C-alpha positions, 0 to 999 in steps of 0.5 A: 262086544268090547270091554269098554262098551260093557263097562261103560254101559254097566256103569250107567246102572251103578251111577243110577244107584249112586245118584239116588242114594247120594242125592247127586241129581247132576250125576243122575241126570247125566246118565239119561238121554234127553227123552226117556221111556220109563216103565214102573208098571210092576211097581205102580200099576201105572203104564209106561210113559215117554218124558223128558229126562229132567221131568223124571229126575225132578220127580225122583228128587221130590221122592228121595229128598223125603226119605231118610236114607236109601240103598240100591244094590245092583248085580249080575249085569247082562249086556247085549249090544245090537249089531249096529253098535248104537244100541244095547240092552242091559239087565241087572238084578236089584234090591232097593231099601228105603227108610223113613223114620215116622210115627205110623208103623215100620220105617222101612220098605224094600223091593227086589227084582231087575231092571231092563234098560234100553241104552243108546250111544250118543256123542257123549257116550252111552246113555239110558233111554228107557228103563223097565222095572220088574218087581219080584218081591217087596216087604215092609211099609210101602206107605212110607213112599207116599210120606216121603213124597209129601215130606220131600215136596215140603223140604224142596219148597222151603229150600226154594227162595221166594 
């Protein structure tokens, strides 16, 4: 494995965190292939699903626009590139902090675990084609995530010209 490939693949996961935390949706979209498989079943209980990356990014935009702040920390990257050099697997540990001031309980929710990413080489460089979130722990007020999605939908609707 060449260091450039390792660096480019790991950078995708760091840009994943940066895109969400800074609400840079163009950056966040750019890291994905056009169709992605998202498996957040360890968090949501919902089965994995294949979808257009634009659909995923739009759903994240709603949720994260509703939160006051987030901080996603990634560490311990392990990269395995297939012999063909066209696909790779990235595992990185993560801790995600979410904050929302409101009138109903604690304003924060955190979780930790790791991501397993399926990464593919494209003409534009390495892109994430699949994400599996594996949650080890969580703490705080998970209800803020529901409140944030509602608030985000309202904010985006009011920002959209009629």
